[in-house]
C-alpha positions, -999 to +999 in steps of 0.1 A: +153-227+488+166-199+510+186-172+490+221-165+503+227-130+492+265-134+496+265-162+470+233-158+450+234-122+439+259-118+411+267-088+388+258-094+352+295-088+343+304-120+361+279-140+340+295-126+309+330-135+321+323-170+335+288-183+327+298-219+334+307-212+370+272-197+376+255-226+359+274-251+381+265-230+411+227-231+405+228-268+397+248-276+428+230-253+453+195-257+439+190-220+445+184-194+418+209-167+412+199-130+408+218-112+382+223-075+387+232-046+365+243-014+383+229-027+416+195-036+403+181-070+396+177-078+359+173-116+356+172-148+374+192-180+365+178-213+377+187-249+368+164-265+343+154-293+366+145-269+394+125-247+370+106-278+358+099-289+394+085-254+402+064-254+371+050-288+379+042-278+415+025-246+403+004-265+377-007-290+404-016-262+429-036-244+402-055-277+395-062-282+432-075-246+436-097-251+405-111-283+419-118-268+452-136-238+435-157-263+415-167-281+446-176-249+463-197-238+433-215-272+432-199-282+399-195-319+408-204-352+393-213-384+413-186-410+413-209-437+399-216-414+369-179-410+363-173-447+365-200-454+339-187-427+316-152-443+316-165-479+315-154-487+350-188-496+365 
């Protein structure tokens, strides 16, 4: 998701004038748009599906990191014990 500054940085006034065009742009390009006010970034517009995908990926990565930290700290349970706990043995 490479930002194209010529297309993805838009003054806030354009969002006020034609929000539908910007929404269509983020849905079609799958890139977020940076809204600016007086040359400074003030907000990001992103399609809902792209936002949900990023949120899911972040949650997955956090779970992996937590799991790896648990393994490193010795907080593990033998597989047989887990199978018994869930009635799979």
